[in-house]
Backbone as ProteinMPNN parsed JSONL, in Angstrom:
{"seq_chain_A": "MDKTKISHGREKSSPGKFKIKNWDGITKCNPEDALLDEKLVANAIFECLKDNDTEALMEILDGYLSALNRSKFSRDKKIPRSTIYHSLRKRNPTIKTLAKIVNAAVH", "coords_chain_A": {"N_chain_A": [[-23.434, 25.677, 40.756], [-20.906, 23.412, 39.911], [-17.399, 23.914, 39.467], [-15.756, 23.254, 36.42], [-13.378, 20.708, 35.907], [-10.088, 20.995, 34.672], [-8.146, 19.385, 32.303], [-4.76, 18.51, 32.601], [-3.203, 17.702, 30.508], [-2.022, 14.737, 28.857], [-0.846, 11.849, 30.55], [2.263, 10.17, 30.41], [2.346, 6.911, 29.174], [4.324, 5.055, 29.364], [7.472, 5.449, 30.564], [10.373, 6.442, 28.767], [12.118, 4.408, 26.285], [11.085, 1.27, 24.847], [12.654, -1.767, 25.594], [13.704, -4.684, 24.158], [14.356, -7.748, 25.473], [14.687, -10.369, 24.659], [15.232, -11.521, 21.55], [14.55, -13.774, 20.164], [12.835, -15.475, 17.649], [11.787, -13.165, 16.588], [11.641, -11.188, 13.778], [12.854, -8.762, 11.432], [10.728, -6.768, 9.445], [9.902, -5.707, 6.219], [7.531, -3.974, 4.636], [7.523, -3.251, 1.937], [8.83, -5.305, 0.632], [6.935, -7.352, 0.475], [5.049, -6.062, -1.114], [6.402, -5.858, -3.487], [6.658, -8.419, -4.347], [5.923, -10.309, -6.962], [4.42, -12.695, -7.384], [2.893, -12.894, -5.049], [1.409, -10.51, -5.195], [0.053, -10.97, -7.61], [-1.499, -13.224, -6.916], [-3.092, -12.059, -4.938], [-4.489, -10.136, -6.427], [-5.893, -11.833, -8.137], [-7.523, -13.152, -6.273], [-9.092, -10.988, -5.464], [-10.462, -10.465, -7.843], [-11.895, -12.865, -8.067], [-13.56, -12.61, -5.834], [-14.983, -10.404, -6.509], [-14.146, -7.911, -5.584], [-13.475, -4.932, -6.108], [-12.493, -2.612, -4.919], [-10.486, -3.47, -3.116], [-8.742, -4.584, -4.965], [-7.872, -2.306, -6.363], [-6.571, -0.992, -4.293], [-4.47, -2.755, -3.796], [-3.109, -2.632, -6.244], [-2.448, 0.07, -6.225], [-0.728, 0.167, -3.99], [1.297, -1.503, -4.918], [2.269, -0.047, -7.136], [3.126, 2.191, -5.787], [5.238, 1.158, -4.311], [6.924, 0.589, -6.398], [7.598, 3.113, -7.245], [5.922, 5.39, -8.698], [6.391, 7.63, -10.479], [8.944, 7.149, -11.608], [8.382, 4.661, -12.674], [6.383, 5.288, -14.605], [7.882, 6.858, -16.334], [9.936, 5.078, -17.164], [8.466, 3.0, -18.363], [7.025, 4.27, -20.248], [4.369, 5.057, -19.908], [1.918, 7.389, -19.565], [2.036, 9.484, -16.716], [-0.24, 10.724, -15.843], [-2.216, 8.982, -16.711], [-1.843, 6.78, -15.05], [-2.268, 7.917, -12.459], [-4.873, 8.949, -12.824], [-6.338, 6.627, -13.355], [-6.108, 5.256, -10.93], [-7.19, 7.073, -9.141], [-9.848, 7.447, -9.969], [-10.711, 4.926, -9.569], [-11.674, 3.137, -11.384], [-10.404, 1.837, -13.738], [-9.987, 1.068, -17.248], [-10.013, -2.241, -18.631], [-8.008, -2.498, -20.503], [-6.186, -0.451, -19.755], [-5.5, -1.323, -17.18], [-4.344, -3.824, -17.804], [-2.155, -2.946, -19.308], [-0.672, -1.511, -17.401], [-0.07, -3.539, -15.516], [1.285, -5.385, -17.166], [3.514, -3.858, -17.94], [4.697, -3.492, -15.467], [5.513, -6.035, -14.8], [7.297, -6.76, -16.789]], "CA_chain_A": [[-22.853, 24.852, 39.724], [-19.505, 23.105, 40.2], [-16.409, 24.353, 38.505], [-15.276, 22.162, 35.584], [-11.951, 20.415, 36.053], [-9.324, 21.123, 33.429], [-7.107, 18.374, 32.154], [-3.411, 19.07, 32.499], [-2.479, 16.961, 29.489], [-1.931, 13.287, 29.021], [0.316, 11.298, 31.239], [2.969, 9.197, 29.598], [1.988, 5.567, 29.581], [5.541, 4.335, 29.73], [8.625, 6.335, 30.434], [11.522, 5.936, 28.013], [11.894, 3.496, 25.165], [10.956, -0.14, 25.162], [13.834, -2.565, 25.283], [13.379, -6.1, 24.032], [15.458, -8.528, 26.026], [14.838, -11.636, 23.953], [14.883, -11.347, 20.144], [14.285, -15.077, 19.55], [11.57, -15.567, 16.939], [11.378, -11.868, 16.075], [12.397, -10.818, 12.588], [12.519, -7.464, 10.879], [9.804, -6.876, 8.326], [9.824, -4.562, 5.338], [6.309, -4.154, 3.851], [7.782, -3.111, 0.507], [9.21, -6.608, 0.09], [5.699, -8.06, 0.131], [4.401, -5.358, -2.212], [7.164, -6.06, -4.723], [6.622, -9.844, -4.681], [4.963, -10.418, -8.066], [3.502, -13.828, -7.19], [1.977, -12.534, -3.973], [0.504, -9.487, -5.73], [-0.8, -11.619, -8.618], [-2.484, -14.044, -6.204], [-4.023, -11.155, -4.259], [-5.361, -9.555, -7.458], [-6.793, -12.895, -8.587], [-8.521, -13.338, -5.21], [-10.011, -9.855, -5.536], [-11.326, -10.68, -8.997], [-12.816, -13.958, -7.715], [-14.518, -12.131, -4.833], [-15.603, -9.194, -7.037], [-13.771, -6.85, -4.658], [-12.688, -4.0, -6.915], [-11.795, -1.649, -4.06], [-9.258, -4.105, -2.64], [-7.863, -4.732, -6.122], [-7.266, -1.011, -6.636], [-5.63, -0.711, -3.204], [-3.287, -3.596, -4.026], [-2.401, -2.063, -7.385], [-1.904, 1.348, -5.763], [0.418, -0.145, -3.137], [2.341, -2.064, -5.772], [2.867, 1.043, -7.91], [3.837, 3.059, -4.842], [6.499, 0.497, -3.996], [7.768, 0.695, -7.591], [7.834, 4.536, -7.5], [5.069, 5.683, -9.857], [6.986, 8.559, -11.446], [10.007, 6.436, -12.323], [7.7, 3.6, -13.422], [5.735, 5.863, -15.788], [8.943, 7.315, -17.23], [10.62, 3.913, -17.731], [7.565, 2.169, -19.175], [6.376, 5.15, -21.223], [2.94, 5.183, -19.637], [1.761, 8.73, -18.984], [1.783, 9.51, -15.276], [-1.64, 11.114, -15.663], [-3.018, 7.773, -16.901], [-1.727, 5.983, -13.827], [-2.947, 8.614, -11.367], [-6.299, 9.045, -13.127], [-6.918, 5.295, -13.208], [-6.178, 4.9, -9.515], [-8.056, 8.024, -8.43], [-11.233, 7.148, -10.323], [-10.971, 3.56, -9.106], [-12.393, 2.386, -12.396], [-9.656, 1.844, -15.0], [-10.422, 0.092, -18.235], [-9.217, -3.478, -18.626], [-6.835, -2.227, -21.33], [-5.245, 0.317, -18.941], [-5.041, -2.211, -16.112], [-3.438, -4.809, -18.405], [-0.936, -2.244, -19.713], [0.099, -1.212, -16.195], [0.441, -4.792, -14.945], [2.275, -5.931, -18.091], [4.724, -3.034, -17.857], [5.304, -3.719, -14.166], [6.116, -7.372, -14.768], [8.409, -6.86, -17.768]], "C_chain_A": [[-21.366, 24.665, 40.021], [-18.596, 23.587, 39.084], [-15.873, 23.136, 37.74], [-13.784, 21.969, 35.775], [-11.277, 20.481, 34.685], [-8.233, 20.06, 33.427], [-5.757, 19.057, 32.004], [-2.566, 18.306, 31.49], [-2.432, 15.485, 29.806], [-0.694, 12.904, 29.799], [0.979, 10.293, 30.31], [2.655, 7.805, 30.111], [3.212, 4.748, 29.979], [6.733, 5.257, 29.54], [9.748, 5.683, 29.631], [11.129, 5.022, 26.876], [11.748, 2.079, 25.667], [12.252, -0.85, 24.791], [13.417, -4.024, 25.267], [14.587, -6.892, 24.495], [15.728, -9.791, 25.226], [14.334, -11.472, 22.517], [14.597, -12.67, 19.436], [12.904, -15.076, 18.893], [11.066, -14.25, 16.376], [12.275, -11.517, 14.889], [11.962, -9.435, 12.123], [11.653, -7.67, 9.646], [9.824, -5.581, 7.528], [8.596, -4.759, 4.454], [6.521, -4.023, 2.348], [8.175, -4.435, -0.13], [7.977, -7.391, -0.343], [5.012, -7.394, -1.057], [5.125, -5.537, -3.537], [7.231, -7.529, -5.145], [5.521, -10.077, -5.714], [3.961, -11.551, -7.867], [2.461, -13.51, -6.126], [0.951, -11.512, -4.467], [-0.454, -10.106, -6.742], [-1.874, -12.472, -7.945], [-3.526, -13.174, -5.517], [-4.993, -10.529, -5.263], [-6.357, -10.599, -7.952], [-7.889, -13.153, -7.549], [-9.553, -12.209, -5.232], [-10.976, -10.001, -6.707], [-12.342, -11.793, -8.721], [-13.921, -13.474, -6.791], [-15.266, -10.88, -5.282], [-15.356, -8.0, -6.107], [-12.858, -5.856, -5.375], [-11.931, -2.988, -6.063], [-10.469, -2.221, -3.552], [-8.257, -4.254, -3.78], [-7.145, -3.413, -6.407], [-6.278, -0.626, -5.529], [-4.339, -1.501, -3.376], [-2.449, -3.011, -5.157], [-1.747, -0.731, -7.012], [-0.662, 1.124, -4.893], [1.596, -0.663, -3.943], [3.051, -0.957, -6.549], [3.6, 2.028, -7.004], [5.199, 2.47, -4.492], [7.464, 0.583, -5.18], [8.222, 2.125, -7.86], [7.138, 4.908, -8.808], [5.733, 6.575, -10.905], [8.059, 7.875, -12.279], [9.406, 5.345, -13.206], [7.089, 4.168, -14.704], [6.765, 6.328, -16.812], [9.607, 6.12, -17.929], [9.738, 3.13, -18.697], [6.781, 2.953, -20.208], [4.847, 5.099, -21.124], [2.764, 6.551, -18.993], [1.384, 8.66, -17.501], [0.321, 9.858, -15.003], [-2.566, 9.907, -15.827], [-3.008, 6.928, -15.638], [-2.504, 6.636, -12.693], [-4.459, 8.669, -11.586], [-6.987, 7.696, -12.926], [-7.097, 4.925, -11.741], [-7.116, 5.829, -8.749], [-9.522, 7.716, -8.703], [-11.672, 5.783, -9.819], [-11.772, 2.743, -10.113], [-11.626, 2.413, -13.717], [-10.245, 0.836, -15.972], [-9.528, -1.143, -18.121], [-7.926, -3.256, -19.414], [-5.774, -1.477, -20.527], [-4.654, -0.552, -17.839], [-4.035, -3.23, -16.65], [-2.112, -4.161, -18.795], [-0.047, -1.956, -18.503], [0.725, -2.483, -15.621], [1.518, -5.395, -15.841], [3.577, -5.167, -18.01], [5.453, -3.276, -16.54], [6.046, -5.048, -14.12], [7.327, -7.474, -15.693], [9.352, -5.714, -17.657]], "O_chain_A": [[-20.658, 25.62, 40.34], [-18.986, 23.653, 37.918], [-15.57, 22.107, 38.344], [-13.018, 22.933, 35.803], [-11.847, 20.068, 33.675], [-7.51, 19.869, 34.405], [-5.651, 20.086, 31.336], [-1.341, 18.268, 31.609], [-2.77, 15.058, 30.91], [0.352, 13.548, 29.714], [0.306, 9.641, 29.512], [2.689, 7.545, 31.314], [3.133, 3.861, 30.829], [6.953, 5.78, 28.448], [10.034, 4.498, 29.806], [9.951, 4.884, 26.548], [12.213, 1.727, 26.751], [12.863, -0.543, 23.768], [12.85, -4.535, 26.233], [15.694, -6.73, 23.98], [16.872, -10.234, 25.127], [13.135, -11.303, 22.298], [14.417, -12.682, 18.219], [11.915, -14.71, 19.528], [10.011, -14.222, 15.743], [13.501, -11.545, 14.988], [10.842, -8.998, 12.39], [11.831, -8.633, 8.899], [9.769, -4.49, 8.096], [8.612, -5.638, 3.591], [5.781, -4.62, 1.566], [7.886, -4.668, -1.304], [7.974, -8.018, -1.402], [4.453, -8.079, -1.914], [4.521, -5.384, -4.598], [7.8, -7.847, -6.189], [4.335, -10.046, -5.386], [2.776, -11.383, -8.154], [1.282, -13.825, -6.289], [-0.241, -11.641, -4.185], [-1.647, -9.8, -6.734], [-3.033, -12.446, -8.359], [-4.71, -13.51, -5.512], [-6.185, -10.406, -4.979], [-7.53, -10.29, -8.162], [-9.05, -13.35, -7.908], [-10.746, -12.448, -5.04], [-12.163, -9.698, -6.584], [-13.509, -11.68, -9.096], [-15.077, -13.87, -6.936], [-16.089, -10.348, -4.537], [-16.25, -7.186, -5.876], [-11.634, -5.926, -5.265], [-10.844, -2.552, -6.441], [-9.449, -1.532, -3.559], [-7.057, -4.07, -3.581], [-5.942, -3.405, -6.665], [-5.256, 0.002, -5.807], [-3.248, -0.985, -3.132], [-1.227, -2.908, -5.044], [-0.627, -0.443, -7.435], [0.34, 1.821, -5.05], [2.746, -0.308, -3.684], [4.28, -0.927, -6.617], [4.59, 2.632, -7.417], [6.19, 3.193, -4.389], [8.679, 0.644, -4.99], [9.153, 2.328, -8.64], [7.705, 4.755, -9.89], [5.639, 6.295, -12.1], [8.085, 8.003, -13.503], [9.852, 5.127, -14.332], [7.26, 3.588, -15.776], [6.547, 6.207, -18.017], [9.816, 6.147, -19.142], [10.21, 2.654, -19.729], [5.977, 2.392, -20.952], [4.142, 5.098, -22.133], [3.398, 6.841, -17.978], [0.525, 7.876, -17.099], [-0.281, 9.354, -14.055], [-3.592, 9.82, -15.152], [-4.046, 6.422, -15.21], [-3.312, 5.979, -12.036], [-5.234, 8.462, -10.653], [-8.093, 7.634, -12.389], [-8.116, 4.35, -11.358], [-7.769, 5.397, -7.798], [-10.345, 7.722, -7.787], [-12.865, 5.521, -9.663], [-12.457, 1.786, -9.753], [-12.123, 2.945, -14.709], [-10.911, -0.12, -15.576], [-8.425, -1.079, -17.577], [-6.871, -3.766, -19.037], [-4.592, -1.815, -20.599], [-3.448, -0.519, -17.594], [-3.0, -3.472, -16.03], [-1.055, -4.769, -18.628], [1.17, -2.131, -18.561], [1.908, -2.5, -15.281], [2.545, -5.862, -15.349], [4.647, -5.775, -18.012], [6.683, -3.267, -16.498], [7.087, -5.165, -13.473], [8.275, -8.202, -15.399], [10.331, -5.645, -18.399]]}, "name": "protein", "num_of_chains": 1, "seq": "MDKTKISHGREKSSPGKFKIKNWDGITKCNPEDALLDEKLVANAIFECLKDNDTEALMEILDGYLSALNRSKFSRDKKIPRSTIYHSLRKRNPTIKTLAKIVNAAVH"}
């Protein structure tokens, strides 16, 4: 029986850092900007409701609340933090809870 070869670790695919020589057409992107855009979030939630995609809707709402900082949001809007976390964890909030969270986020 042949002796098994032992890997000596991965080789680096590219030494050093990448350097971009031409920045034309490349812009910096901050994902939080998109998550805090109320119109974009509202359109995405509406699309999820049209497509009956509740999982995507909850992910969008979770991302939106993460961008807002859930703890500060719950304190400022007087919505118990446990309500927010419980609603998102169970993935099945009541319409009343969902409306309260969205209304508080917008106002």
